[in-house]
C-alpha positions as CSV (number, residue, x, y, z in Angstrom):
1,M,257.5,38.9,103.6
2,R,258.6,41.4,106.2
3,R,260.1,44.9,105.7
4,S,263.6,45.3,107.2
5,R,262.4,48.0,109.6
6,Q,259.9,45.7,111.1
7,F,262.7,43.7,112.7
8,L,264.1,46.7,114.5
9,S,263.3,47.0,118.2
10,L,261.6,43.6,118.4
11,P,262.3,42.0,121.8
12,V,264.2,38.7,121.6
13,V,262.6,36.0,123.8
14,T,264.1,32.6,124.6
15,L,261.9,29.5,124.5
16,E,263.8,27.4,127.0
17,E,264.4,30.0,129.7
18,G,261.4,32.2,128.9
19,K,263.3,35.4,129.2
20,E,263.9,38.5,127.2
21,I,267.6,38.9,126.4
22,G,267.4,42.2,124.5
23,R,266.1,43.9,121.4
24,I,267.0,43.8,117.7
25,R,269.2,46.9,116.9
26,G,270.5,46.0,113.4
27,L,270.6,43.5,110.6
28,V,273.9,42.1,109.3
29,I,273.7,41.6,105.5
30,N,275.6,39.0,103.5
31,H,275.8,40.9,100.2
32,Q,277.2,37.9,98.3
33,S,274.3,35.5,99.0
34,G,271.6,38.2,99.5
35,V,270.5,37.1,102.9
36,I,270.3,38.4,106.4
37,A,273.3,36.7,108.0
38,A,272.7,37.7,111.6
39,L,270.8,40.1,113.9
40,L,272.4,42.5,116.3
41,V,270.9,42.3,119.7
42,Q,271.4,44.9,122.4
43,R,270.6,44.7,126.1
44,G,270.4,47.7,128.4
45,N,270.6,51.4,127.8
46,I,273.4,52.4,130.2
47,F,275.8,49.5,130.1
48,R,275.1,48.3,126.6
49,E,276.0,44.7,125.8
50,Q,275.7,43.8,122.1
51,K,275.5,40.3,120.8
52,V,274.6,38.6,117.5
53,I,272.2,35.9,116.6
54,P,273.1,34.0,113.4
55,Y,269.9,34.0,111.4
56,P,269.6,30.2,111.1
57,R,269.2,30.2,114.9
58,V,266.0,32.2,114.7
59,V,263.0,30.1,115.6
60,S,260.3,32.6,114.5
61,V,259.6,36.2,113.8
62,G,256.3,37.4,115.2
63,S,254.5,40.8,115.3
64,N,255.6,41.4,118.9
65,A,258.7,39.4,119.4
66,L,261.4,37.3,117.8
67,T,262.1,33.9,119.4
68,I,265.2,31.8,119.7
69,Q,265.7,28.4,121.4
70,K,268.0,29.5,124.3
71,A,270.1,32.4,125.5
72,S,273.3,30.9,124.3
73,S,272.0,31.2,120.7
74,A,273.2,34.8,120.9
75,E,277.0,35.1,121.0
76,R,279.6,37.8,121.1
77,I,280.6,39.1,117.7
78,A,284.3,38.2,118.3
79,S,283.4,34.5,118.6
80,L,281.8,34.5,115.1
81,P,284.6,35.6,112.7
82,Q,282.5,35.3,109.5
83,I,279.8,37.5,110.9
84,L,282.5,39.9,112.3
85,T,283.8,40.3,108.8
86,L,280.3,41.2,107.5
87,V,279.8,43.7,110.4
88,K,283.1,45.4,109.4
89,E,282.1,45.5,105.8
90,N,278.9,47.3,106.9
91,V,276.9,47.0,103.7
92,Q,273.8,49.1,104.1
93,L,271.2,48.5,101.4
94,K,269.0,51.5,102.1
95,G,270.3,54.5,100.1
96,S,272.1,52.3,97.6
97,R,271.8,53.4,94.0
98,V,270.3,50.9,91.6
99,I,271.9,50.8,88.1
100,T,271.4,48.3,85.3
101,E,274.3,46.4,83.6
102,G,273.9,48.9,80.7
103,G,274.5,51.9,83.0
104,T,270.9,53.1,83.4
105,A,270.0,54.6,86.8
106,L,266.7,53.2,88.2
107,G,266.7,55.1,91.5
108,H,267.8,54.2,95.0
109,V,266.7,51.6,97.6
110,V,264.4,52.9,100.3
111,E,263.4,49.6,101.8
112,Y,263.8,45.8,101.3
113,L,261.7,42.8,102.0
114,V,262.8,39.7,103.8
115,D,261.5,36.2,104.1
116,P,261.3,35.8,107.9
117,T,261.6,32.0,107.7
118,T,264.9,32.0,105.7
119,G,266.3,35.5,106.1
120,K,266.5,35.7,102.2
121,I,266.0,39.2,100.7
122,E,263.1,38.8,98.3
123,A,262.6,42.3,96.9
124,F,263.8,45.9,97.0
125,E,261.6,48.9,97.2
126,V,263.1,51.4,94.8
127,S,262.4,55.2,94.6
128,G,262.9,56.9,91.3
129,N,263.6,60.6,90.6
130,P,262.0,61.7,87.3
131,A,264.9,64.2,86.8
132,E,267.5,61.5,86.7
133,N,265.7,58.2,86.0
134,L,263.2,56.7,83.6
135,W,260.3,56.8,86.1
136,K,259.0,58.4,89.2
137,G,257.5,57.2,92.5
138,K,258.2,53.9,94.2
139,A,258.1,50.3,93.0
140,F,259.3,46.8,94.0
141,L,262.1,45.1,92.2
142,P,262.4,41.3,92.7
143,A,265.7,40.2,94.2
144,D,266.3,37.7,91.3
145,E,266.9,40.7,89.0
146,V,270.0,41.7,91.1
147,R,273.4,40.7,89.7
148,T,275.6,42.4,92.3
149,I,275.1,44.0,95.7
150,G,278.0,46.4,96.4
151,K,278.7,48.8,99.2
152,D,277.3,51.8,97.3
153,V,275.6,50.4,94.2
154,I,273.2,47.5,93.4
155,V,273.7,46.3,89.8
156,V,270.7,44.7,88.2
157,R,270.3,42.8,85.0
158,Q,269.6,44.6,81.7
159,G,265.9,44.9,81.2
160,A,265.1,45.0,84.9
161,E,263.6,48.4,84.4
162,E,260.7,46.7,82.6
163,T,259.9,44.7,85.7
164,L,260.2,47.8,87.7
165,K,257.7,49.6,85.5
166,R,255.2,46.7,85.6
167,N,255.4,46.7,89.4
168,E,255.0,50.5,89.5
169,G,251.8,50.0,87.5
170,M,250.6,47.3,89.8
171,L,251.2,49.7,92.8
172,A,249.3,52.5,91.0
173,E,246.4,50.1,90.3
174,G,246.4,49.1,94.0
175,V,246.3,52.7,95.1
176,K,243.5,53.5,92.6
177,S,241.5,50.6,93.9
178,I,241.9,51.8,97.5
179,K,240.8,55.3,96.4
180,D,237.8,53.9,94.5
181,T,236.7,51.8,97.5
182,T,237.2,54.8,99.8
183,N,235.2,57.1,97.5
184,R,232.3,54.5,97.3
185,F,232.3,54.2,101.1
186,V,232.2,58.0,101.5
187,N,229.4,58.4,99.0
188,K,227.3,55.7,100.7
189,A,227.9,57.4,104.0
190,R,226.8,60.7,102.6
191,Q,223.7,59.2,101.1
192,L,222.8,57.5,104.4
193,H,223.4,60.7,106.3
194,S,221.2,62.6,103.9
195,K,218.4,60.0,104.2
196,M,218.6,60.1,108.0
197,Q,218.4,63.9,108.0
198,G,215.3,63.7,105.7
199,D,213.7,61.2,108.0
200,D,214.4,63.4,111.0
201,E,212.8,66.4,109.3
202,E,209.7,64.4,108.5
203,T,209.4,63.2,112.1
204,H,209.9,66.7,113.4
205,T,207.2,68.1,111.2
206,E,204.7,65.6,112.3
207,E,205.4,66.4,115.9
208,E,205.0,70.2,115.4
209,D,201.9,70.0,113.3
210,P,199.7,67.2,114.6
211,P,196.6,66.5,112.7
212,V,193.5,68.5,113.8
213,K,190.5,66.5,114.6
214,E,187.2,68.0,113.4
215,P,184.4,68.2,116.0
216,D,181.5,65.9,115.6
């Protein structure tokens, strides 16, 4: 999976022409199907030309570039009416409140994870405020817990907070494991450093006080 922000600023390279046609400047979300419908591509800084790439036309998403088959895979928004409608709806997932069917606030979305092969949104990273919600910190909520993605609110199924809590615990355990590993590494480094200092002191003493040979 890939975080949504990892798409932004990726150069778009065509496989047939071997050219860079621009960089990713935005993601167009189909809130009804829960997928990335298209990518907004912009070329140039002064005379900015913006086009869209329907996500099914994406060949691959790498660490340093996104590839498409040919330059014509990117089109003007006006020529793709369904995507134009989604652009006008302008659903932004980040910042959306997350509320259960029963009206319990779980927090707000700070990030979401996408399957780069299909463009499907797989999970939401949710941040909770202990003053308003049942928990604090950040945790991941699987997308299959979502009932409705709206313009301002994401409605999740009743009981989704239990999944959120379990994920929060998993994150906490992961952080604890990292801290434990780091502490062990630091302790070993300190022990090695102390041992090396001890060896240096012994060597230094031998050089300063060489053994005295008794005369025959």
